[in-house]
C-alpha positions in Angstrom: 48.8 257.1 -163.8 45.8 255.4 -164.9 44.0 253.1 -162.5 43.6 249.5 -163.2 39.8 249.8 -163.8 40.4 252.6 -166.3 42.9 250.5 -168.2 40.6 247.7 -168.2 37.8 249.5 -169.9 36.2 247.7 -172.9 37.1 249.6 -176.0 33.9 250.1 -178.8 34.8 251.8 -182.0 31.7 252.8 -184.0 32.0 253.4 -188.1 28.8 254.3 -189.9 27.2 256.5 -192.6 24.5 257.9 -190.2 26.1 261.6 -190.0 25.7 263.3 -186.8 22.4 265.4 -187.1 19.8 262.7 -186.6 20.5 261.0 -183.2 21.1 257.4 -184.7 24.8 257.1 -183.2 23.3 258.4 -179.9 20.8 255.8 -180.0 23.3 253.1 -180.7 25.6 254.6 -177.7 22.6 254.4 -175.6 22.3 250.8 -176.1 26.0 250.3 -175.5 26.0 252.1 -172.4 22.8 250.6 -170.9 24.2 247.2 -171.2 27.8 248.2 -170.5 28.2 251.3 -168.6 32.1 251.0 -168.2 32.5 251.0 -172.0 35.1 253.3 -173.7 33.1 253.9 -177.1 35.5 255.9 -179.9 33.6 257.4 -182.9 35.9 256.5 -185.8 33.7 258.0 -188.4 30.0 258.7 -189.3 30.9 260.4 -192.5 31.1 257.6 -194.6 29.2 258.5 -197.6 25.5 256.7 -197.5 25.7 253.3 -198.6 29.4 253.3 -199.7 30.6 250.2 -198.2 33.9 250.1 -200.2 34.6 253.7 -198.8 33.6 252.3 -195.2 35.8 249.2 -195.5 39.1 251.1 -196.4 38.1 253.4 -193.2 37.7 250.5 -191.0 41.2 248.9 -192.5 43.1 251.9 -191.2 42.6 251.5 -187.5 41.2 248.1 -186.5 44.5 246.6 -185.5 45.8 249.6 -183.9 43.5 249.1 -181.0 44.4 246.7 -178.2 43.5 243.0 -178.2 39.7 242.7 -177.1 38.7 245.8 -178.9 35.2 245.6 -180.6 35.0 247.3 -183.8 31.1 248.2 -184.8 30.6 249.0 -188.8 27.2 250.0 -189.7 27.0 251.0 -193.6 24.1 248.7 -194.3 22.2 249.2 -197.4 20.7 245.7 -197.3 19.5 246.1 -193.5 15.9 244.0 -193.2 17.0 241.5 -195.8 18.6 238.1 -195.7 21.8 239.4 -195.4 23.8 238.0 -192.4 24.9 240.0 -189.3 28.4 238.8 -188.4 30.6 238.8 -185.3 34.3 238.3 -186.8 37.2 237.4 -184.4 40.2 238.8 -186.3 43.7 238.7 -184.7 42.2 239.0 -181.1 39.8 241.7 -182.2 36.1 241.9 -182.8 34.3 243.3 -185.7 30.4 243.5 -185.8 29.0 244.1 -188.7 26.9 243.3 -191.9 28.1 240.5 -194.2 28.1 242.8 -197.3 32.1 243.3 -197.7 32.7 246.0 -195.3 35.1 243.5 -193.3 36.7 242.3 -196.3 40.1 244.3 -196.5 40.4 243.6 -192.6 40.0 240.0 -193.4 42.8 240.2 -196.1 45.2 241.9 -193.7 44.4 239.5 -190.8 46.8 236.6 -189.9 43.8 234.6 -188.0 40.2 235.1 -188.6 37.0 233.2 -187.1 33.5 234.1 -188.4 30.1 234.0 -186.6 26.6 234.6 -188.1 24.3 236.1 -185.4 21.1 234.1 -185.0 18.6 235.5 -187.1 16.1 236.2 -183.9 18.6 237.6 -181.5 18.5 241.0 -180.6 18.2 243.7 -178.0 15.1 243.1 -175.6 11.8 244.8 -177.3 10.9 244.6 -181.0 13.3 244.4 -183.9 13.3 247.2 -186.4 13.8 246.1 -189.9 15.5 249.4 -190.4 17.9 249.8 -187.8 20.0 246.7 -187.0 23.0 249.1 -185.9 20.8 249.7 -182.8 19.1 246.7 -182.1 21.7 244.1 -183.3 24.9 245.3 -183.6 25.4 247.9 -181.0 23.6 245.4 -178.8 25.9 242.6 -179.8 29.0 244.9 -179.2 27.9 245.6 -175.5 27.1 242.2 -174.8 30.7 240.9 -175.7 32.2 244.1 -173.8 30.4 243.7 -170.5 31.2 239.8 -170.6 27.4 238.7 -170.3 27.8 236.5 -173.1 30.5 235.6 -175.4 29.8 235.6 -179.4 29.2 231.4 -179.8 26.1 231.9 -177.2 24.2 233.9 -180.1 25.9 233.3 -183.1 27.0 230.3 -185.1 30.5 229.4 -186.8 30.2 230.2 -190.9 33.1 229.3 -193.1 33.1 232.1 -195.7 31.7 235.7 -196.0 31.0 238.2 -198.9 34.1 239.2 -201.0 33.8 241.7 -203.5 35.8 241.6 -206.4 37.2 245.1 -205.5 38.5 243.5 -202.3 41.6 241.9 -203.9 43.7 242.1 -206.8 44.2 239.3 -209.5 47.6 237.8 -210.4 47.7 236.9 -214.1 50.3 235.9 -216.9 50.7 239.8 -217.8 51.0 241.1 -214.3 48.6 242.2 -211.3 45.2 243.6 -212.1 43.9 245.7 -209.2 41.5 248.5 -208.6 41.2 252.0 -207.1 39.2 251.3 -203.8 39.5 254.6 -202.0 40.4 258.3 -202.8 41.7 260.3 -199.9 41.7 263.7 -199.0 44.4 264.7 -201.0 43.3 263.1 -203.9 45.4 260.3 -203.9 44.5 256.7 -205.3 44.6 253.9 -203.0 44.6 250.5 -204.5 43.6 247.0 -203.5 47.3 246.0 -204.6 49.2 245.2 -201.1 53.0 245.4 -200.7 53.0 241.8 -200.2 51.5 241.4 -203.7 54.4 242.9 -205.2 56.9 240.5 -203.7 58.2 239.2 -207.2 58.5 242.5 -208.8 62.0 244.6 -208.5 60.7 248.2 -207.4 63.0 249.8 -210.0 61.5 248.2 -213.0 57.6 247.7 -212.4 55.5 249.8 -214.4 52.0 250.8 -213.0 49.3 251.9 -215.5 46.3 253.6 -214.2 44.1 255.2 -216.8 46.5 257.8 -218.7 49.2 257.7 -215.9 52.0 255.6 -216.7 54.6 255.6 -214.1 57.9 253.7 -214.1 59.2 252.5 -210.7 58.4 252.3 -207.1 59.2 255.5 -205.0 59.6 256.0 -201.3 57.9 259.1 -200.8 56.0 262.0 -202.8 59.4 263.9 -202.9 60.9 261.8 -205.0 59.4 263.2 -208.0 59.1 266.5 -209.4 56.1 269.1 -208.4 52.9 268.0 -210.3 54.7 264.5 -211.5 53.2 261.1 -211.0 54.3 258.7 -208.2 53.7 255.4 -207.1 54.8 254.2 -203.6 53.7 252.1 -201.0 51.4 253.9 -198.3 51.4 254.2 -194.8 48.6 251.5 -195.1 50.9 248.7 -196.9 49.1 249.4 -200.3 50.2 250.6 -203.5 49.2 254.5 -203.9 49.2 256.5 -207.1 49.6 260.2 -206.4 50.3 263.2 -208.2 53.2 265.3 -206.0 51.2 268.2 -204.2 48.1 267.8 -206.8 45.3 265.6 -207.1 45.7 262.2 -208.9 41.8 261.8 -209.0 41.4 265.0 -211.2 43.9 263.4 -213.6 42.7 259.8 -213.9 38.9 258.7 -214.6 39.8 255.1 -214.6 39.7 252.9 -211.4 41.6 250.1 -213.1 45.3 249.4 -212.3 47.8 247.1 -214.2 51.2 246.2 -212.6 53.6 244.5 -214.7 57.4 244.4 -215.4 58.8 244.0 -218.8 
């Protein structure tokens, strides 16, 4: 049985596009452990394609809520590093996100029940000079460690803000002719993950709705991939609660060139 001390170790997850060969992730961990030696640091992924904020936002949305309350999720996919883009601390359903204000948090915020936004003060960073190109080390990792250690709550080094960047791809649109959404991620199997959530489909009968994505036209919503024949297109609600378009045991990504999705009901 784990001791109370082990159970109380603060959890910090790391999501970046840094890869694993250059030492950047290790630098962030060095900052974290220097400030909070007892931290339990989890590598979510460091294989996000470079500068791909949409990909990173989808990855973050897969796991953030599965960690216990108080967990701190650091996300560093930051093509605007060193510019006027804000650095954020977000409290979402009693968990923290520490990341740039560039859309990386958009899918989490859309799914969370409660959110509070804070912008980290421009002149606040770990002791020493601030690198214009490595805020992952000097700002985000340091902020996560300070929160985890209990040395300072976020409101001592940040200020509340009302809104954050929400890209168009983060949410679908409801119009007279139905829902208009987008493919926001292609997973390892070639399945197309959309920004249309199950809750967006509340007014549609599953057996009557139609889904159009490029050349694929699918009638009805299925429960699982095996509901259709081998190689046939299928639409279902994925494990993450969003509309997914797939080909059974094949790659939908290879069959579709469009990333627009239209859901309607005659």
